[in-house]
C-alpha positions as CSV (number, residue, x, y, z in Angstrom):
1,X,14.7,19.6,16.4
2,X,14.1,15.7,15.7
3,X,12.5,16.3,12.6
4,X,15.4,18.5,11.5
5,X,17.9,15.8,12.2
6,X,16.5,13.1,10.1
7,X,16.0,15.4,7.2
8,X,19.7,16.0,7.5
9,X,20.8,12.6,7.7
10,X,18.6,11.8,4.5
11,X,20.8,14.6,2.6
12,X,23.1,11.8,1.5
13,X,26.4,12.4,-0.5
14,X,27.7,11.3,-3.9
15,X,30.0,8.3,-2.9
16,X,32.7,9.8,-4.9
17,X,32.3,12.8,-2.4
18,X,30.6,15.5,-3.8
19,X,27.5,17.0,-2.3
20,X,24.1,15.8,-3.7
21,X,20.7,16.3,-2.5
22,X,19.1,12.7,-2.6
23,X,15.6,14.0,-2.0
24,X,13.9,14.8,-5.2
25,X,10.2,15.5,-5.9
26,X,9.1,14.6,-9.4
27,X,7.4,17.5,-10.7
28,X,4.8,15.0,-12.4
29,X,4.1,13.2,-9.5
30,X,3.6,16.6,-7.3
31,X,1.1,17.6,-9.8
32,X,-0.8,14.6,-9.7
33,X,-0.7,14.9,-5.7
34,X,-2.4,18.5,-6.4
35,X,-5.0,16.8,-8.3
36,X,-6.3,14.6,-5.3
37,X,-10.0,16.1,-4.5
38,X,-11.6,16.2,-0.9
39,X,-14.9,16.7,-3.0
40,X,-14.6,13.8,-5.3
41,X,-13.8,11.4,-2.4
42,X,-17.1,12.5,-0.7
43,X,-18.8,12.2,-3.5
44,X,-17.8,8.6,-4.1
45,X,-18.2,7.7,-0.4
46,X,-21.9,9.4,-0.4
47,X,-22.7,7.4,-4.0
48,X,-21.8,3.7,-2.1
49,X,-23.6,4.6,1.2
50,X,-26.5,5.2,-1.3
51,X,-26.6,1.6,-2.2
52,X,-28.0,1.1,1.5
53,X,-25.9,-2.3,2.4
54,X,-22.9,-3.5,0.5
55,X,-22.7,-6.7,2.5
56,X,-21.1,-9.6,0.4
57,X,-24.0,-11.5,1.0
58,X,-26.6,-8.6,-0.1
59,X,-28.1,-9.0,-3.3
60,X,-26.2,-8.9,-6.5
61,X,-29.1,-8.4,-9.2
62,X,-30.6,-5.4,-7.5
63,X,-30.2,-2.5,-9.8
64,X,-30.2,-0.1,-6.7
65,X,-29.1,-1.9,-3.3
66,X,-27.0,-4.4,-2.5
67,X,-23.2,-5.2,-3.5
68,X,-24.0,-5.9,-6.9
69,X,-24.9,-2.5,-7.8
70,X,-22.2,-1.2,-5.8
71,X,-19.4,-3.3,-7.7
72,X,-21.3,-2.3,-11.0
73,X,-21.0,1.5,-10.2
74,X,-17.3,1.3,-9.3
75,X,-16.8,-0.4,-12.9
76,X,-19.1,2.2,-14.3
77,X,-16.4,4.6,-13.2
78,X,-13.5,2.7,-14.0
79,X,-14.7,2.6,-17.3
80,X,-15.2,6.3,-17.6
81,X,-11.8,7.0,-16.8
82,X,-10.6,4.4,-18.9
83,X,-12.0,6.3,-21.8
84,X,-9.9,9.2,-21.7
85,X,-6.8,6.8,-20.8
86,X,-5.6,6.2,-24.7
87,X,-6.4,2.6,-24.0
88,X,-3.9,2.0,-21.3
89,X,-6.6,1.1,-18.5
90,X,-9.1,-1.5,-18.8
91,X,-11.7,-2.5,-16.2
92,X,-13.6,-5.5,-15.2
93,X,-15.6,-7.4,-12.5
94,X,-13.8,-10.4,-11.5
95,X,-16.5,-12.9,-10.3
96,X,-16.1,-16.4,-8.8
97,X,-18.5,-18.5,-7.0
98,X,-18.1,-19.0,-3.2
99,X,-19.7,-22.0,-1.5
100,X,-21.5,-21.9,1.7
101,X,-18.5,-22.2,4.3
102,X,-20.4,-22.7,7.5
103,X,-19.0,-19.8,8.8
104,X,-20.1,-16.1,7.4
105,X,-21.6,-17.4,4.2
106,X,-24.7,-19.7,4.4
107,X,-24.9,-20.1,0.8
108,X,-23.1,-20.1,-2.2
109,X,-22.7,-16.5,-3.5
110,X,-21.3,-14.6,-6.4
111,X,-18.1,-13.0,-5.0
112,X,-17.0,-10.4,-7.4
113,X,-13.9,-7.6,-7.1
114,X,-13.9,-4.7,-9.2
115,X,-10.5,-4.6,-11.0
116,X,-8.9,-1.6,-13.3
117,X,-5.3,-2.4,-14.7
118,X,-3.1,0.5,-15.9
119,X,-0.7,-1.0,-18.2
120,X,3.0,-0.3,-18.3
121,X,4.5,1.1,-21.2
122,X,7.5,-0.9,-21.2
123,X,7.0,-4.4,-22.4
124,X,10.1,-5.5,-20.5
125,X,9.0,-4.6,-17.3
126,X,6.7,-7.1,-16.0
127,X,6.3,-5.6,-12.3
128,X,3.1,-5.3,-10.9
129,X,2.0,-2.7,-8.5
130,X,-1.7,-3.2,-6.3
131,X,-3.7,-0.8,-4.2
132,X,-6.7,-2.3,-2.9
133,X,-9.7,-1.3,-0.3
134,X,-12.6,-3.4,0.3
135,X,-16.2,-2.4,-1.4
136,X,-18.1,-4.6,0.9
137,X,-19.7,-3.4,4.3
138,X,-21.7,-5.0,7.2
139,X,-24.1,-4.4,10.3
140,X,-23.1,-5.9,13.7
141,X,-24.9,-9.0,12.6
142,X,-22.2,-9.8,9.8
143,X,-24.9,-12.5,8.4
144,X,-27.5,-9.4,7.6
145,X,-27.2,-8.7,3.9
146,X,-30.9,-7.0,3.9
147,X,-30.5,-3.7,6.2
148,X,-28.9,-0.7,6.1
149,X,-25.0,-1.3,6.3
150,X,-23.6,2.7,5.4
151,X,-19.5,1.5,5.7
152,X,-18.7,4.9,4.9
153,X,-15.2,4.9,6.5
154,X,-15.0,0.9,6.7
155,X,-14.3,0.6,3.8
156,X,-15.9,3.3,1.8
157,X,-12.4,5.4,2.4
158,X,-10.4,2.7,1.2
159,X,-12.4,2.2,-2.2
160,X,-12.7,5.9,-2.4
161,X,-8.6,6.1,-2.5
162,X,-8.5,3.6,-5.2
163,X,-11.0,5.4,-7.2
164,X,-9.2,8.7,-6.7
165,X,-6.0,6.9,-7.8
166,X,-7.5,5.4,-10.7
167,X,-9.1,9.1,-11.9
168,X,-5.8,11.1,-11.5
169,X,-3.2,8.4,-12.6
170,X,-5.5,7.2,-15.8
171,X,-4.3,10.0,-17.7
172,X,-0.4,9.5,-17.2
173,X,1.8,6.1,-18.3
174,X,4.2,4.4,-16.1
175,X,7.0,1.8,-17.3
176,X,5.2,-0.5,-14.6
177,X,1.6,-1.9,-14.6
178,X,-0.4,-0.7,-11.5
179,X,-3.8,-2.9,-10.8
180,X,-6.7,-1.1,-8.8
181,X,-9.0,-3.4,-7.0
182,X,-12.1,-2.6,-4.9
183,X,-12.5,-6.3,-3.2
184,X,-15.6,-8.0,-1.8
185,X,-15.7,-10.4,1.0
186,X,-13.5,-8.6,3.4
187,X,-15.9,-9.0,6.2
188,X,-16.9,-12.3,5.4
189,X,-13.1,-13.5,6.2
190,X,-11.1,-12.0,3.6
191,X,-12.6,-13.8,0.6
192,X,-12.1,-11.5,-2.4
193,X,-8.1,-10.7,-1.3
194,X,-7.7,-14.5,-0.9
195,X,-9.0,-14.9,-4.2
196,X,-6.9,-12.3,-5.9
197,X,-4.0,-13.5,-4.0
198,X,-4.1,-16.7,-5.0
199,X,-4.9,-16.2,-8.5
200,X,-2.0,-13.9,-8.5
201,X,0.4,-16.6,-7.6
202,X,-1.1,-19.1,-9.6
203,X,-0.4,-17.1,-12.6
204,X,3.0,-15.9,-11.3
205,X,2.3,-12.1,-11.4
206,X,5.3,-10.2,-10.4
207,X,3.6,-8.0,-7.5
208,X,6.4,-5.9,-5.8
209,X,4.2,-4.1,-3.7
210,X,0.6,-4.2,-2.4
211,X,-0.9,-0.7,-0.7
212,X,-4.2,-1.7,1.4
213,X,-6.3,0.7,2.8
214,X,-8.7,0.2,5.1
215,X,-10.5,2.4,7.7
216,X,-8.4,5.8,6.5
217,X,-10.5,8.5,6.9
218,X,-11.7,9.4,10.3
219,X,-9.6,12.0,12.4
220,X,-10.8,10.9,16.2
221,X,-11.3,7.9,18.5
222,X,-14.1,7.1,21.0
223,X,-13.3,6.9,24.5
224,X,-9.8,8.8,24.3
225,X,-11.4,11.5,22.3
226,X,-8.0,12.1,20.4
227,X,-8.4,14.3,17.3
228,X,-5.5,14.0,14.9
229,X,-5.3,14.2,11.2
230,X,-1.9,14.4,10.7
231,X,-0.7,11.2,11.3
232,X,-1.6,7.9,9.4
233,X,-0.7,4.1,10.6
234,X,1.3,1.6,8.5
235,X,0.8,-1.9,9.5
236,X,4.1,-4.4,8.1
237,X,4.6,-8.1,9.0
238,X,7.9,-8.6,10.8
239,X,8.9,-12.5,10.3
240,X,7.6,-13.5,6.9
241,X,4.2,-15.5,6.7
242,X,5.5,-17.3,3.3
243,X,8.0,-20.0,3.9
244,X,9.3,-18.9,7.3
245,X,10.8,-22.2,7.7
246,X,13.3,-21.6,4.5
247,X,14.2,-18.2,5.9
248,X,14.5,-18.2,9.5
249,X,18.2,-19.6,9.4
250,X,19.2,-16.6,7.3
251,X,17.1,-14.1,9.4
252,X,18.5,-15.4,12.8
253,X,21.9,-15.4,11.4
254,X,22.1,-12.0,9.6
255,X,19.9,-10.4,12.0
256,X,17.2,-9.2,9.6
257,X,14.3,-9.6,11.7
258,X,13.0,-6.4,10.6
259,X,14.0,-6.5,7.2
260,X,11.6,-8.4,5.0
261,X,9.7,-7.5,2.3
262,X,6.8,-6.0,3.8
263,X,8.8,-3.9,6.5
264,X,11.0,-2.5,3.6
265,X,7.5,-1.3,1.6
266,X,6.8,0.4,4.9
267,X,9.8,2.5,5.2
268,X,9.7,3.2,1.5
269,X,6.1,4.5,2.1
270,X,7.1,6.5,5.1
271,X,9.8,8.4,3.3
272,X,8.1,8.6,-0.1
273,X,4.7,9.6,1.4
274,X,6.1,12.3,3.7
275,X,8.2,13.8,0.8
276,X,5.0,14.5,-1.0
277,X,2.3,15.4,1.2
278,X,2.6,18.0,3.7
279,X,1.6,17.8,7.5
280,X,1.2,14.1,7.3
281,X,3.3,12.1,9.4
282,X,3.6,8.1,8.3
283,X,4.0,6.0,11.6
284,X,5.5,2.8,11.1
285,X,3.6,-0.1,13.4
286,X,5.7,-3.2,13.5
287,X,2.8,-5.5,13.5
288,X,1.2,-7.1,10.4
289,X,-2.3,-5.6,11.4
290,X,-3.9,-4.4,14.5
291,X,-3.9,-6.5,17.8
292,X,-5.5,-9.9,16.9
293,X,-7.1,-8.5,13.7
294,X,-6.9,-8.8,9.9
295,X,-7.1,-7.2,6.8
296,X,-6.9,-7.4,3.0
297,X,-3.3,-7.5,2.7
298,X,-2.7,-10.8,4.5
299,X,-3.4,-12.9,1.7
300,X,-0.7,-11.2,-0.1
301,X,1.9,-11.7,2.6
302,X,0.9,-15.4,3.1
303,X,1.3,-15.7,-0.6
304,X,4.9,-14.1,-0.6
305,X,4.2,-10.7,-1.7
306,X,5.1,-7.2,0.0
307,X,2.1,-6.1,1.4
308,X,1.1,-3.3,4.1
309,X,-1.9,-2.0,5.4
310,X,-2.8,1.6,5.8
311,X,-5.1,2.8,8.4
312,X,-6.1,5.7,10.2
313,X,-4.3,7.0,13.5
314,X,-7.2,6.7,15.6
315,X,-10.0,4.4,15.2
316,X,-13.7,5.1,16.7
317,X,-15.4,2.0,17.3
318,X,-18.9,3.9,17.7
319,X,-18.8,4.0,13.7
320,X,-17.4,0.8,13.2
321,X,-19.4,-2.9,12.6
322,X,-22.4,-0.7,14.2
323,X,-25.9,-0.5,13.6
324,X,-26.9,2.9,12.6
325,X,-29.0,4.1,15.8
326,X,-28.7,6.9,18.8
327,X,-28.4,5.5,22.5
328,X,-28.1,7.8,25.5
329,X,-27.1,10.7,23.0
330,X,-24.4,8.8,21.2
331,X,-25.1,8.4,17.5
332,X,-23.6,5.0,16.3
333,X,-22.9,3.7,12.9
334,X,-20.4,4.5,9.9
335,X,-21.9,7.5,8.1
336,X,-20.4,10.0,6.1
337,X,-20.7,13.2,8.7
338,X,-18.1,11.3,10.7
339,X,-15.3,11.4,8.3
340,X,-12.4,14.2,7.7
341,X,-12.2,14.3,3.8
342,X,-9.2,16.6,4.0
343,X,-7.5,13.9,6.3
344,X,-8.6,11.4,3.6
345,X,-7.6,13.4,0.5
346,X,-3.9,13.3,2.5
347,X,-3.9,9.8,2.5
348,X,-5.0,9.2,-0.5
349,X,-2.5,11.5,-1.9
350,X,0.3,9.4,0.1
351,X,-1.1,6.3,-1.8
352,X,-0.7,7.8,-5.3
353,X,2.5,9.3,-4.7
354,X,3.7,5.9,-3.7
355,X,2.3,4.1,-6.3
356,X,3.5,6.7,-9.1
357,X,7.1,6.8,-7.5
358,X,7.4,3.1,-7.8
359,X,5.8,2.6,-11.2
360,X,8.4,5.1,-12.5
361,X,11.5,3.6,-10.9
362,X,13.6,1.3,-12.5
363,X,13.2,-2.4,-10.9
364,X,15.2,-3.9,-8.0
365,X,19.1,-4.3,-8.5
366,X,20.0,-8.2,-8.9
367,X,22.3,-10.1,-6.5
368,X,23.3,-7.7,-4.1
369,X,26.1,-9.1,-2.4
370,X,28.4,-7.9,0.8
371,X,32.0,-9.1,0.8
372,X,32.7,-11.6,3.6
373,X,36.2,-13.1,2.5
374,X,38.1,-10.6,5.1
375,X,37.3,-9.3,8.7
376,X,37.1,-5.5,7.7
377,X,36.1,-2.2,9.3
378,X,34.4,-1.2,6.1
379,X,31.8,-2.6,3.9
380,X,32.0,-3.9,0.2
381,X,29.0,-4.1,-1.6
382,X,28.4,-5.1,-5.4
383,X,24.9,-5.7,-7.5
384,X,24.1,-6.3,-10.9
385,X,21.6,-4.1,-13.2
386,X,17.9,-4.5,-12.6
387,X,16.0,-6.7,-14.9
388,X,13.5,-3.7,-16.3
389,X,14.3,0.2,-16.5
390,X,17.3,2.2,-17.2
391,X,19.1,3.6,-14.0
392,X,21.2,6.6,-13.6
393,X,22.6,5.1,-10.8
394,X,21.7,3.7,-7.3
395,X,21.4,4.6,-3.7
396,X,23.1,2.6,-0.9
397,X,21.2,3.0,2.0
398,X,22.7,3.1,5.6
399,X,20.9,2.6,9.2
400,X,22.0,2.0,12.6
401,X,20.7,-1.4,13.7
402,X,18.4,-0.1,16.0
403,X,17.0,2.7,13.6
404,X,13.1,1.9,12.1
405,X,14.4,4.4,8.9
406,X,16.8,4.4,6.5
407,X,19.3,7.1,7.8
408,X,21.6,8.3,4.9
409,X,21.9,7.7,1.1
410,X,25.2,7.6,-0.8
411,X,24.7,7.6,-4.8
412,X,26.8,5.4,-6.9
413,X,27.1,5.2,-10.5
414,X,28.4,2.2,-11.0
415,X,27.6,-1.2,-9.3
416,X,30.1,-1.6,-6.6
417,X,30.9,0.6,-3.6
418,X,33.7,0.8,-0.6
419,X,32.0,2.3,2.2
420,X,33.9,3.3,5.7
421,X,31.1,2.0,8.1
422,X,31.5,-1.2,9.7
423,X,28.8,-4.2,8.6
424,X,28.9,-5.3,12.1
425,X,27.1,-1.7,13.3
426,X,25.0,-0.9,10.3
427,X,22.4,-2.4,8.1
428,X,22.7,-1.6,3.9
429,X,20.4,-1.5,1.4
430,X,20.7,-1.1,-2.7
431,X,17.9,1.0,-4.8
432,X,18.2,1.9,-8.5
433,X,17.1,5.3,-9.7
434,X,15.9,6.7,-12.6
435,X,17.1,9.4,-14.7
436,X,14.4,11.4,-13.0
437,X,15.1,10.6,-9.2
438,X,12.5,7.9,-8.9
439,X,13.6,5.2,-6.4
440,X,12.7,1.6,-6.8
441,X,12.6,-0.7,-3.4
442,X,15.5,-1.6,-1.5
443,X,17.5,-5.0,-1.5
444,X,19.1,-5.7,1.6
445,X,22.8,-7.6,0.6
446,X,23.6,-11.4,1.6
447,X,26.9,-12.7,1.9
448,X,29.0,-13.0,-1.1
449,X,32.6,-14.2,-1.7
């Protein structure tokens, strides 16, 4: 009953009063989602496991074992798909020398992220949407770069999801640019993600969303023995890590503790993911990451970007950060046989649907304002057209202040709306929508006069 109610609430009306369904499945995205293949994902993971270890402090010169061989193999796959992309996809290993830090890097290392870029077709659209997983793996001793560390799920699963998205999406074109990256150095302290986030900030990249995937391919937990392949978690920060001191007053005054960039992205991921992937519920977790733990999305949020972490619902700690062994009949270690590849398929498809919908959408509307000159029981909103893309119109979003998700949508053809709902009692947002029904990220209005 609850799910039916949510679906009913999401069935909005045109602002003029004519009924219209605002849940639209784009046929091209539907077709791409169907192309995501569990067998392909399994083959990528078994190939990664075959490198023995992918520790960041392992060899970068060995042709068959270590992080160097692994990242070169990922690059070869990217380049193979690039050959069929009509020149839209390019790939390389982005390297830097990381010095010894006295913590998890004893001596300087060659740190490398394998990056594929699917260039957008609209020269006026500089938006970037990024998906990541970390290629490196670890043993119980994070400094051991010699002995085997399979890393099937942590984070072969996230890297495989990135690769499968490249395989499928490289045959399509999008107005905005999509960047796919398998990073190194996560287990040594988010090194590769820090390097890339700082590089993006210095170069003023217009990254609108980062989907970081880490540990997303197992369906069961130790201790509780819960088995569940129908839910996936999305973690998002509340108060922004970036320049909170400058934003705190506005957040407090307007009650926007749950309306930062990451939280808006998380809501978007839930709505679009559940729209396109059957038998999958996206669970919003109101934390930047798991309790006192971290992931590769964090450097992006610390640099002001909208970034979330996507992780399986129930983690099994017998298969994380464990040497492969058997003790008292219990098998430890991050091996492929403990994964659910159909579950990984669904989680990968959820990522793909979001990337595609975002990259096909117009950019965010500009100067979104709510009228505050007079005390009224209605709400007057206005905005300006987005900088990129040609929207057919806009969705005005509405939710109760206690609701984690948007509950209603109103389609507006112009750039203003008068709604019979009090701004005291609801939160509002505005998003641009393309002719094909692809929505961009929503913008929360600020006070205007």
